[in-house]
MIBA-113296 format. One record per atom (N, C-alpha, C): chain; atom name; x, y, z; residue number from 1. Coordinates in steps of 0.1 Angstrom, whole numbers, always signed. Layout:
N
ATOM   mol   atom       u       v       w   seq
ATOM     A     CA       X       Y       Z   NUM
...
This chain:
195
ATOM   mol   atom       u       v       w   seq
ATOM     A      N    -170     -99    +195     1
ATOM     A     CA    -178     -88    +201     1
ATOM     A      C    -176     -75    +195     1
ATOM     A      N    -185     -66    +196     2
ATOM     A     CA    -185     -52    +190     2
ATOM     A      C    -175     -45    +198     2
ATOM     A      N    -166     -36    +191     3
ATOM     A     CA    -156     -29    +198     3
ATOM     A      C    -153     -15    +191     3
ATOM     A      N    -144      -8    +197     4
ATOM     A     CA    -140      +5    +194     4
ATOM     A      C    -136      +5    +178     4
ATOM     A      N    -128      -5    +174     5
ATOM     A     CA    -123      -5    +159     5
ATOM     A      C    -134      -6    +150     5
ATOM     A      N    -145     -13    +153     6
ATOM     A     CA    -156     -15    +145     6
ATOM     A      C    -164      -2    +143     6
ATOM     A      N    -166      +5    +156     7
ATOM     A     CA    -172     +18    +156     7
ATOM     A      C    -165     +28    +146     7
ATOM     A      N    -152     +28    +148     8
ATOM     A     CA    -144     +37    +140     8
ATOM     A      C    -145     +35    +125     8
ATOM     A      N    -145     +22    +122     9
ATOM     A     CA    -147     +17    +107     9
ATOM     A      C    -161     +21    +102     9
ATOM     A      N    -171     +20    +111    10
ATOM     A     CA    -185     +23    +108    10
ATOM     A      C    -186     +38    +105    10
ATOM     A      N    -180     +46    +114    11
ATOM     A     CA    -180     +61    +112    11
ATOM     A      C    -173     +66    +101    11
ATOM     A      N    -162     +59     +97    12
ATOM     A     CA    -155     +64     +85    12
ATOM     A      C    -161     +60     +72    12
ATOM     A      N    -165     +47     +71    13
ATOM     A     CA    -169     +41     +58    13
ATOM     A      C    -184     +39     +57    13
ATOM     A      N    -192     +41     +68    14
ATOM     A     CA    -207     +40     +68    14
ATOM     A      C    -212     +27     +68    14
ATOM     A      N    -204     +16     +71    15
ATOM     A     CA    -209      +2     +71    15
ATOM     A      C    -200      -6     +80    15
ATOM     A      N    -206     -16     +86    16
ATOM     A     CA    -198     -24     +96    16
ATOM     A      C    -190     -33     +87    16
ATOM     A      N    -177     -36     +92    17
ATOM     A     CA    -167     -44     +85    17
ATOM     A      C    -171     -59     +87    17
ATOM     A      N    -167     -67     +76    18
ATOM     A     CA    -167     -81     +79    18
ATOM     A      C    -156     -84     +87    18
ATOM     A      N    -155     -97     +93    19
ATOM     A     CA    -144    -101    +102    19
ATOM     A      C    -131     -99     +94    19
ATOM     A      N    -130    -103     +82    20
ATOM     A     CA    -117    -103     +75    20
ATOM     A      C    -113     -88     +73    20
ATOM     A      N    -122     -79     +69    21
ATOM     A     CA    -119     -65     +69    21
ATOM     A      C    -116     -59     +82    21
ATOM     A      N    -123     -63     +92    22
ATOM     A     CA    -120     -57    +106    22
ATOM     A      C    -106     -62    +110    22
ATOM     A      N    -103     -74    +108    23
ATOM     A     CA     -88     -78    +111    23
ATOM     A      C     -78     -70    +103    23
ATOM     A      N     -80     -68     +90    24
ATOM     A     CA     -72     -59     +83    24
ATOM     A      C     -70     -45     +88    24
ATOM     A      N     -83     -40     +91    25
ATOM     A     CA     -83     -26     +97    25
ATOM     A      C     -76     -25    +110    25
ATOM     A      N     -78     -34    +118    26
ATOM     A     CA     -70     -35    +132    26
ATOM     A      C     -55     -35    +129    26
ATOM     A      N     -51     -44    +120    27
ATOM     A     CA     -37     -44    +116    27
ATOM     A      C     -31     -31    +111    27
ATOM     A      N     -39     -24    +103    28
ATOM     A     CA     -36     -11     +97    28
ATOM     A      C     -34      -1    +109    28
ATOM     A      N     -44      -1    +118    29
ATOM     A     CA     -43      +8    +129    29
ATOM     A      C     -29      +4    +138    29
ATOM     A      N     -26      -8    +140    30
ATOM     A     CA     -14     -12    +147    30
ATOM     A      C      -3      -7    +141    30
ATOM     A      N      -1      -8    +127    31
ATOM     A     CA     +11      -4    +121    31
ATOM     A      C     +12     +11    +121    31
ATOM     A      N      +0     +18    +121    32
ATOM     A     CA      +0     +33    +121    32
ATOM     A      C      +4     +39    +134    32
ATOM     A      N      +4     +31    +145    33
ATOM     A     CA      +6     +37    +158    33
ATOM     A      C     +20     +43    +160    33
ATOM     A      N     +30     +38    +153    34
ATOM     A     CA     +44     +43    +155    34
ATOM     A      C     +45     +58    +152    34
ATOM     A      N     +51     +65    +160    35
ATOM     A     CA     +54     +79    +158    35
ATOM     A      C     +67     +81    +151    35
ATOM     A      N     +68     +93    +144    36
ATOM     A     CA     +80     +95    +137    36
ATOM     A      C     +93     +94    +145    36
ATOM     A      N    +104     +91    +139    37
ATOM     A     CA    +116     +89    +146    37
ATOM     A      C    +120    +102    +154    37
ATOM     A      N    +124    +100    +166    38
ATOM     A     CA    +128    +111    +175    38
ATOM     A      C    +117    +120    +180    38
ATOM     A      N    +105    +116    +176    39
ATOM     A     CA     +93    +125    +180    39
ATOM     A      C     +91    +127    +195    39
ATOM     A      N     +93    +115    +202    40
ATOM     A     CA     +91    +114    +217    40
ATOM     A      C    +101    +125    +223    40
ATOM     A      N    +114    +124    +219    41
ATOM     A     CA    +123    +133    +225    41
ATOM     A      C    +122    +147    +220    41
ATOM     A      N    +121    +149    +208    42
ATOM     A     CA    +121    +163    +202    42
ATOM     A      C    +107    +170    +205    42
ATOM     A      N     +96    +164    +205    43
ATOM     A     CA     +83    +170    +207    43
ATOM     A      C     +77    +168    +220    43
ATOM     A      N     +75    +156    +225    44
ATOM     A     CA     +69    +152    +236    44
ATOM     A      C     +76    +157    +249    44
ATOM     A      N     +89    +154    +249    45
ATOM     A     CA     +97    +157    +262    45
ATOM     A      C    +102    +171    +263    45
ATOM     A      N    +103    +178    +252    46
ATOM     A     CA    +107    +192    +252    46
ATOM     A      C     +95    +201    +256    46
ATOM     A      N     +98    +211    +263    47
ATOM     A     CA     +88    +221    +267    47
ATOM     A      C     +75    +215    +272    47
ATOM     A      N     +77    +206    +283    48
ATOM     A     CA     +66    +200    +290    48
ATOM     A      C     +55    +209    +293    48
ATOM     A      N     +42    +205    +291    49
ATOM     A     CA     +31    +213    +294    49
ATOM     A      C     +24    +208    +307    49
ATOM     A      N     +19    +216    +315    50
ATOM     A     CA     +12    +212    +326    50
ATOM     A      C      -3    +207    +322    50
ATOM     A      N      -7    +210    +310    51
ATOM     A     CA     -20    +206    +305    51
ATOM     A      C     -17    +197    +292    51
ATOM     A      N     -22    +185    +294    52
ATOM     A     CA     -20    +174    +284    52
ATOM     A      C     -28    +178    +271    52
ATOM     A      N     -39    +186    +271    53
ATOM     A     CA     -45    +190    +259    53
ATOM     A      C     -37    +199    +251    53
ATOM     A      N     -30    +208    +258    54
ATOM     A     CA     -20    +217    +251    54
ATOM     A      C      -9    +209    +244    54
ATOM     A      N      -5    +198    +251    55
ATOM     A     CA      +5    +190    +245    55
ATOM     A      C      +0    +183    +233    55
ATOM     A      N     -13    +178    +234    56
ATOM     A     CA     -18    +172    +223    56
ATOM     A      C     -20    +181    +211    56
ATOM     A      N     -24    +192    +213    57
ATOM     A     CA     -25    +203    +202    57
ATOM     A      C     -12    +205    +195    57
ATOM     A      N      -2    +206    +203    58
ATOM     A     CA     +12    +208    +198    58
ATOM     A      C     +16    +196    +189    58
ATOM     A      N     +14    +184    +195    59
ATOM     A     CA     +18    +172    +188    59
ATOM     A      C     +11    +172    +174    59
ATOM     A      N      -2    +175    +174    60
ATOM     A     CA      -9    +174    +162    60
ATOM     A      C      -4    +184    +152    60
ATOM     A      N      -1    +196    +156    61
ATOM     A     CA      +5    +206    +146    61
ATOM     A      C     +19    +201    +141    61
ATOM     A      N     +27    +196    +150    62
ATOM     A     CA     +41    +191    +146    62
ATOM     A      C     +40    +180    +136    62
ATOM     A      N     +30    +171    +138    63
ATOM     A     CA     +28    +159    +128    63
ATOM     A      C     +26    +164    +114    63
ATOM     A      N     +21    +176    +113    64
ATOM     A     CA     +19    +182     +99    64
ATOM     A      C     +32    +183     +92    64
ATOM     A      N     +43    +187     +99    65
ATOM     A     CA     +56    +188     +93    65
ATOM     A      C     +62    +175     +89    65
ATOM     A      N     +57    +164     +94    66
ATOM     A     CA     +62    +150     +90    66
ATOM     A      C     +55    +144     +78    66
ATOM     A      N     +44    +151     +74    67
ATOM     A     CA     +36    +145     +63    67
ATOM     A      C     +39    +153     +51    67
ATOM     A      N     +44    +145     +41    68
ATOM     A     CA     +48    +150     +28    68
ATOM     A      C     +36    +155     +20    68
ATOM     A      N     +24    +151     +23    69
ATOM     A     CA     +12    +155     +16    69
ATOM     A      C      +2    +162     +26    69
ATOM     A      N      +7    +170     +35    70
ATOM     A     CA      +0    +175     +46    70
ATOM     A      C     -12    +184     +41    70
ATOM     A      N     -10    +192     +30    71
ATOM     A     CA     -20    +201     +25    71
ATOM     A      C     -30    +195     +15    71
ATOM     A      N     -28    +183     +11    72
ATOM     A     CA     -36    +175      +2    72
ATOM     A      C     -50    +173      +8    72
ATOM     A      N     -61    +179      +4    73
ATOM     A     CA     -74    +177     +10    73
ATOM     A      C     -83    +167      +2    73
ATOM     A      N     -76    +159      -6    74
ATOM     A     CA     -84    +149     -14    74
ATOM     A      C     -90    +139      -4    74
ATOM     A      N    -101    +133      -8    75
ATOM     A     CA    -108    +123      +1    75
ATOM     A      C     -97    +111      +4    75
ATOM     A      N     -89    +107      -5    76
ATOM     A     CA     -81     +96      -2    76
ATOM     A      C     -69    +100      +8    76
ATOM     A      N     -64    +112      +6    77
ATOM     A     CA     -54    +116     +15    77
ATOM     A      C     -58    +120     +29    77
ATOM     A      N     -70    +125     +30    78
ATOM     A     CA     -76    +128     +43    78
ATOM     A      C     -80    +115     +50    78
ATOM     A      N     -84    +106     +42    79
ATOM     A     CA     -87     +93     +49    79
ATOM     A      C     -74     +87     +54    79
ATOM     A      N     -63     +87     +47    80
ATOM     A     CA     -51     +82     +51    80
ATOM     A      C     -46     +89     +63    80
ATOM     A      N     -46    +102     +63    81
ATOM     A     CA     -43    +111     +75    81
ATOM     A      C     -51    +107     +87    81
ATOM     A      N     -64    +106     +85    82
ATOM     A     CA     -73    +103     +96    82
ATOM     A      C     -71     +90    +102    82
ATOM     A      N     -69     +79     +95    83
ATOM     A     CA     -66     +66    +101    83
ATOM     A      C     -53     +66    +108    83
ATOM     A      N     -43     +73    +102    84
ATOM     A     CA     -31     +74    +109    84
ATOM     A      C     -32     +82    +123    84
ATOM     A      N     -39     +92    +123    85
ATOM     A     CA     -40    +100    +135    85
ATOM     A      C     -50     +93    +145    85
ATOM     A      N     -59     +85    +141    86
ATOM     A     CA     -67     +77    +149    86
ATOM     A      C     -58     +67    +157    86
ATOM     A      N     -49     +62    +149    87
ATOM     A     CA     -40     +52    +156    87
ATOM     A      C     -30     +59    +165    87
ATOM     A      N     -25     +70    +161    88
ATOM     A     CA     -14     +76    +169    88
ATOM     A      C     -20     +84    +181    88
ATOM     A      N     -33     +89    +181    89
ATOM     A     CA     -38     +97    +191    89
ATOM     A      C     -36     +91    +205    89
ATOM     A      N     -40     +78    +207    90
ATOM     A     CA     -38     +72    +220    90
ATOM     A      C     -24     +71    +224    90
ATOM     A      N     -15     +69    +215    91
ATOM     A     CA      +0     +68    +218    91
ATOM     A      C      +5     +82    +223    91
ATOM     A      N      +0     +92    +216    92
ATOM     A     CA      +4    +106    +219    92
ATOM     A      C      -2    +110    +234    92
ATOM     A      N     -14    +105    +236    93
ATOM     A     CA     -21    +108    +249    93
ATOM     A      C     -13    +100    +260    93
ATOM     A      N     -10     +88    +258    94
ATOM     A     CA      -3     +80    +268    94
ATOM     A      C     +11     +86    +271    94
ATOM     A      N     +18     +89    +260    95
ATOM     A     CA     +32     +95    +263    95
ATOM     A      C     +31    +109    +268    95
ATOM     A      N     +21    +117    +265    96
ATOM     A     CA     +19    +130    +270    96
ATOM     A      C     +17    +129    +285    96
ATOM     A      N      +9    +119    +289    97
ATOM     A     CA      +6    +116    +303    97
ATOM     A      C     +19    +113    +311    97
ATOM     A      N     +28    +105    +305    98
ATOM     A     CA     +40    +102    +311    98
ATOM     A      C     +49    +115    +313    98
ATOM     A      N     +50    +123    +303    99
ATOM     A     CA     +57    +135    +305    99
ATOM     A      C     +50    +144    +317    99
ATOM     A      N     +38    +144    +317   100
ATOM     A     CA     +32    +152    +328   100
ATOM     A      C     +36    +146    +341   100
ATOM     A      N     +36    +133    +342   101
ATOM     A     CA     +40    +127    +354   101
ATOM     A      C     +53    +131    +359   101
ATOM     A      N     +62    +133    +350   102
ATOM     A     CA     +76    +138    +353   102
ATOM     A      C     +75    +152    +359   102
ATOM     A      N     +66    +161    +353   103
ATOM     A     CA     +65    +174    +359   103
ATOM     A      C     +60    +174    +373   103
ATOM     A      N     +53    +164    +377   104
ATOM     A     CA     +48    +163    +390   104
ATOM     A      C     +57    +155    +399   104
ATOM     A      N     +70    +152    +395   105
ATOM     A     CA     +80    +146    +402   105
ATOM     A      C     +78    +131    +404   105
ATOM     A      N     +71    +125    +395   106
ATOM     A     CA     +68    +110    +395   106
ATOM     A      C     +76    +104    +384   106
ATOM     A      N     +77     +91    +385   107
ATOM     A     CA     +85     +83    +375   107
ATOM     A      C     +78     +84    +361   107
ATOM     A      N     +86     +84    +351   108
ATOM     A     CA     +81     +84    +337   108
ATOM     A      C     +86     +72    +330   108
ATOM     A      N     +78     +65    +322   109
ATOM     A     CA     +82     +54    +315   109
ATOM     A      C     +75     +53    +302   109
ATOM     A      N     +83     +50    +291   110
ATOM     A     CA     +77     +49    +277   110
ATOM     A      C     +79     +34    +273   110
ATOM     A      N     +68     +28    +271   111
ATOM     A     CA     +69     +14    +265   111
ATOM     A      C     +67     +14    +250   111
ATOM     A      N     +75      +7    +243   112
ATOM     A     CA     +74      +7    +228   112
ATOM     A      C     +59      +1    +225   112
ATOM     A      N     +55      +7    +213   113
ATOM     A     CA     +42      +1    +209   113
ATOM     A      C     +43     -14    +206   113
ATOM     A      N     +33     -21    +210   114
ATOM     A     CA     +33     -35    +209   114
ATOM     A      C     +22     -39    +198   114
ATOM     A      N     +28     -47    +189   115
ATOM     A     CA     +17     -52    +179   115
ATOM     A      C      +7     -62    +184   115
ATOM     A      N      -4     -63    +177   116
ATOM     A     CA     -14     -73    +181   116
ATOM     A      C     -23     -69    +192   116
ATOM     A      N     -23     -56    +197   117
ATOM     A     CA     -32     -51    +207   117
ATOM     A      C     -43     -43    +201   117
ATOM     A      N     -54     -43    +208   118
ATOM     A     CA     -65     -35    +203   118
ATOM     A      C     -61     -20    +208   118
ATOM     A      N     -69     -11    +205   119
ATOM     A     CA     -66      +4    +209   119
ATOM     A      C     -67      +4    +225   119
ATOM     A      N     -77      -2    +230   120
ATOM     A     CA     -78      -2    +245   120
ATOM     A      C     -67     -10    +252   120
ATOM     A      N     -64     -21    +247   121
ATOM     A     CA     -53     -28    +253   121
ATOM     A      C     -39     -21    +251   121
ATOM     A      N     -38     -13    +239   122
ATOM     A     CA     -25      -6    +238   122
ATOM     A      C     -25      +6    +248   122
ATOM     A      N     -35     +12    +251   123
ATOM     A     CA     -35     +23    +260   123
ATOM     A      C     -32     +18    +274   123
ATOM     A      N     -38      +7    +278   124
ATOM     A     CA     -36      +2    +292   124
ATOM     A      C     -21      -3    +293   124
ATOM     A      N     -16      -9    +281   125
ATOM     A     CA      -3     -14    +281   125
ATOM     A      C      +8      -3    +283   125
ATOM     A      N      +4      +9    +277   126
ATOM     A     CA     +13     +20    +277   126
ATOM     A      C     +13     +29    +290   126
ATOM     A      N      +3     +29    +297   127
ATOM     A     CA      +2     +38    +309   127
ATOM     A      C      +6     +30    +321   127
ATOM     A      N      +7     +17    +321   128
ATOM     A     CA     +11     +10    +333   128
ATOM     A      C     +25      +7    +334   128
ATOM     A      N     +31      +9    +345   129
ATOM     A     CA     +46      +6    +346   129
ATOM     A      C     +48      -9    +343   129
ATOM     A      N     +40     -18    +348   130
ATOM     A     CA     +43     -32    +346   130
ATOM     A      C     +36     -37    +333   130
ATOM     A      N     +30     -29    +325   131
ATOM     A     CA     +23     -32    +312   131
ATOM     A      C     +12     -42    +314   131
ATOM     A      N      +6     -44    +326   132
ATOM     A     CA      -3     -54    +328   132
ATOM     A      C     -17     -48    +329   132
ATOM     A      N     -27     -56    +324   133
ATOM     A     CA     -41     -52    +326   133
ATOM     A      C     -49     -65    +325   133
ATOM     A      N     -62     -64    +329   134
ATOM     A     CA     -70     -76    +328   134
ATOM     A      C     -79     -74    +316   134
ATOM     A      N     -86     -85    +312   135
ATOM     A     CA     -95     -85    +301   135
ATOM     A      C    -107     -77    +303   135
ATOM     A      N    -111     -76    +316   136
ATOM     A     CA    -122     -68    +320   136
ATOM     A      C    -119     -54    +320   136
ATOM     A      N    -107     -50    +323   137
ATOM     A     CA    -102     -35    +322   137
ATOM     A      C    -103     -31    +307   137
ATOM     A      N     -98     -40    +299   138
ATOM     A     CA     -96     -37    +284   138
ATOM     A      C    -110     -35    +278   138
ATOM     A      N    -120     -44    +282   139
ATOM     A     CA    -133     -43    +278   139
ATOM     A      C    -140     -31    +282   139
ATOM     A      N    -137     -27    +295   140
ATOM     A     CA    -144     -14    +300   140
ATOM     A      C    -138      -2    +293   140
ATOM     A      N    -126      -2    +291   141
ATOM     A     CA    -119     +10    +284   141
ATOM     A      C    -124     +10    +269   141
ATOM     A      N    -126      -2    +263   142
ATOM     A     CA    -131      -3    +249   142
ATOM     A      C    -145      +4    +248   142
ATOM     A      N    -153      +0    +258   143
ATOM     A     CA    -167      +6    +259   143
ATOM     A      C    -166     +21    +260   143
ATOM     A      N    -158     +26    +268   144
ATOM     A     CA    -156     +41    +270   144
ATOM     A      C    -152     +47    +257   144
ATOM     A      N    -142     +41    +250   145
ATOM     A     CA    -138     +46    +237   145
ATOM     A      C    -150     +47    +227   145
ATOM     A      N    -158     +36    +227   146
ATOM     A     CA    -169     +36    +218   146
ATOM     A      C    -178     +47    +221   146
ATOM     A      N    -181     +50    +234   147
ATOM     A     CA    -191     +60    +238   147
ATOM     A      C    -185     +74    +234   147
ATOM     A      N    -172     +76    +235   148
ATOM     A     CA    -166     +89    +230   148
ATOM     A      C    -166     +90    +215   148
ATOM     A      N    -167     +78    +208   149
ATOM     A     CA    -167     +80    +193   149
ATOM     A      C    -181     +86    +189   149
ATOM     A      N    -191     +82    +196   150
ATOM     A     CA    -205     +85    +191   150
ATOM     A      C    -210     +98    +198   150
ATOM     A      N    -203    +109    +194   151
ATOM     A     CA    -206    +123    +199   151
ATOM     A      C    -216    +130    +190   151
ATOM     A      N    -217    +125    +178   152
ATOM     A     CA    -226    +132    +168   152
ATOM     A      C    -220    +145    +164   152
ATOM     A      N    -228    +152    +156   153
ATOM     A     CA    -222    +165    +149   153
ATOM     A      C    -225    +177    +157   153
ATOM     A      N    -232    +176    +169   154
ATOM     A     CA    -236    +188    +176   154
ATOM     A      C    -226    +193    +187   154
ATOM     A      N    -217    +184    +191   155
ATOM     A     CA    -208    +188    +202   155
ATOM     A      C    -197    +197    +197   155
ATOM     A      N    -190    +204    +206   156
ATOM     A     CA    -182    +215    +203   156
ATOM     A      C    -170    +211    +195   156
ATOM     A      N    -163    +200    +198   157
ATOM     A     CA    -151    +196    +190   157
ATOM     A      C    -155    +191    +176   157
ATOM     A      N    -165    +184    +174   158
ATOM     A     CA    -169    +180    +161   158
ATOM     A      C    -173    +192    +152   158
ATOM     A      N    -181    +201    +159   159
ATOM     A     CA    -185    +213    +152   159
ATOM     A      C    -173    +221    +148   159
ATOM     A      N    -164    +223    +157   160
ATOM     A     CA    -152    +231    +154   160
ATOM     A      C    -144    +225    +142   160
ATOM     A      N    -142    +212    +143   161
ATOM     A     CA    -136    +205    +131   161
ATOM     A      C    -143    +207    +118   161
ATOM     A      N    -156    +206    +118   162
ATOM     A     CA    -164    +209    +106   162
ATOM     A      C    -162    +223    +101   162
ATOM     A      N    -162    +232    +110   163
ATOM     A     CA    -161    +246    +106   163
ATOM     A      C    -147    +248     +99   163
ATOM     A      N    -137    +243    +106   164
ATOM     A     CA    -123    +244    +101   164
ATOM     A      C    -122    +237     +87   164
ATOM     A      N    -127    +225     +86   165
ATOM     A     CA    -126    +218     +73   165
ATOM     A      C    -133    +225     +62   165
ATOM     A      N    -144    +233     +66   166
ATOM     A     CA    -152    +239     +55   166
ATOM     A      C    -144    +251     +49   166
ATOM     A      N    -133    +256     +55   167
ATOM     A     CA    -124    +265     +50   167
ATOM     A      C    -113    +260     +40   167
ATOM     A      N    -113    +247     +40   168
ATOM     A     CA    -103    +240     +31   168
ATOM     A      C     -89    +239     +37   168
ATOM     A      N     -89    +241     +50   169
ATOM     A     CA     -76    +239     +57   169
ATOM     A      C     -72    +224     +58   169
ATOM     A      N     -60    +222     +62   170
ATOM     A     CA     -54    +208     +63   170
ATOM     A      C     -60    +201     +75   170
ATOM     A      N     -59    +188     +74   171
ATOM     A     CA     -63    +179     +84   171
ATOM     A      C     -59    +182     +98   171
ATOM     A      N     -45    +184     +99   172
ATOM     A     CA     -38    +186    +112   172
ATOM     A      C     -43    +200    +119   172
ATOM     A      N     -45    +210    +110   173
ATOM     A     CA     -50    +223    +117   173
ATOM     A      C     -65    +221    +121   173
ATOM     A      N     -73    +213    +113   174
ATOM     A     CA     -87    +211    +118   174
ATOM     A      C     -88    +204    +130   174
ATOM     A      N     -80    +193    +131   175
ATOM     A     CA     -80    +185    +143   175
ATOM     A      C     -73    +192    +155   175
ATOM     A      N     -64    +201    +153   176
ATOM     A     CA     -58    +209    +164   176
ATOM     A      C     -69    +218    +170   176
ATOM     A      N     -77    +225    +161   177
ATOM     A     CA     -89    +232    +166   177
ATOM     A      C     -98    +225    +174   177
ATOM     A      N    -101    +213    +169   178
ATOM     A     CA    -111    +204    +176   178
ATOM     A      C    -106    +200    +190   178
ATOM     A      N     -93    +198    +191   179
ATOM     A     CA     -87    +193    +204   179
ATOM     A      C     -87    +206    +213   179
ATOM     A      N     -83    +217    +207   180
ATOM     A     CA     -84    +230    +215   180
ATOM     A      C     -97    +232    +221   180
ATOM     A      N    -108    +229    +214   181
ATOM     A     CA    -122    +231    +219   181
ATOM     A      C    -125    +222    +230   181
ATOM     A      N    -118    +211    +231   182
ATOM     A     CA    -120    +201    +242   182
ATOM     A      C    -115    +206    +255   182
ATOM     A      N    -106    +216    +255   183
ATOM     A     CA     -98    +221    +267   183
ATOM     A      C    -108    +228    +276   183
ATOM     A      N    -117    +236    +271   184
ATOM     A     CA    -125    +245    +279   184
ATOM     A      C    -133    +238    +290   184
ATOM     A      N    -135    +245    +301   185
ATOM     A     CA    -143    +238    +312   185
ATOM     A      C    -157    +235    +309   185
ATOM     A      N    -163    +241    +299   186
ATOM     A     CA    -176    +238    +295   186
ATOM     A      C    -178    +226    +285   186
ATOM     A      N    -166    +220    +281   187
ATOM     A     CA    -167    +208    +272   187
ATOM     A      C    -158    +198    +279   187
ATOM     A      N    -148    +194    +272   188
ATOM     A     CA    -140    +183    +277   188
ATOM     A      C    -132    +187    +289   188
ATOM     A      N    -129    +199    +291   189
ATOM     A     CA    -121    +203    +303   189
ATOM     A      C    -127    +200    +316   189
ATOM     A      N    -140    +196    +315   190
ATOM     A     CA    -147    +192    +327   190
ATOM     A      C    -141    +179    +332   190
ATOM     A      N    -135    +172    +323   191
ATOM     A     CA    -128    +159    +327   191
ATOM     A      C    -117    +161    +337   191
ATOM     A      N    -110    +174    +337   192
ATOM     A     CA    -100    +176    +346   192
ATOM     A      C    -104    +176    +360   192
ATOM     A      N    -117    +178    +363   193
ATOM     A     CA    -122    +177    +377   193
ATOM     A      C    -123    +162    +382   193
ATOM     A      N    -122    +152    +372   194
ATOM     A     CA    -123    +139    +376   194
ATOM     A      C    -109    +133    +377   194
ATOM     A      N    -103    +131    +388   195
ATOM     A     CA     -89    +126    +389   195
ATOM     A      C     -88    +113    +397   195
């Protein structure tokens, strides 16, 4: 069935993947999910933020310093960075959520990234204390992820990213600006009202 990873591949490469290529792409995303060593302790857990969007912005900027080719804006390198960040963003989101739970006096838990899971499954596995989810929950989240992919070029975050990349800045700075634009209450910040 059609899923998030296929939509991502389509948006990046402009064509739908064959089953063989899709399986390879899913494997690539799974391998790229791992965060740099000590990133959780040094970046996510220090200076906890009451706003997850601010934490994601900080994480994105810090990832710049872990990339030996951070300023290389060649198509090949930006593609590598983008795939890496597409894989890591759900992990950063889930772990940032856990740190936020701690600031609210709730239990915090970090599950290691598990191979063989789709992006939706990986998110559900990471945010649940018991790591359990149903196929129906994974399919529903996969659908939500696909809908978020197809925002087009007119929304605030995509527009922000395009403006920043037009200046020749690095991928991490452009994505940080796009994330920052999501925080405002007239865009993605509206999601904060849904709890």
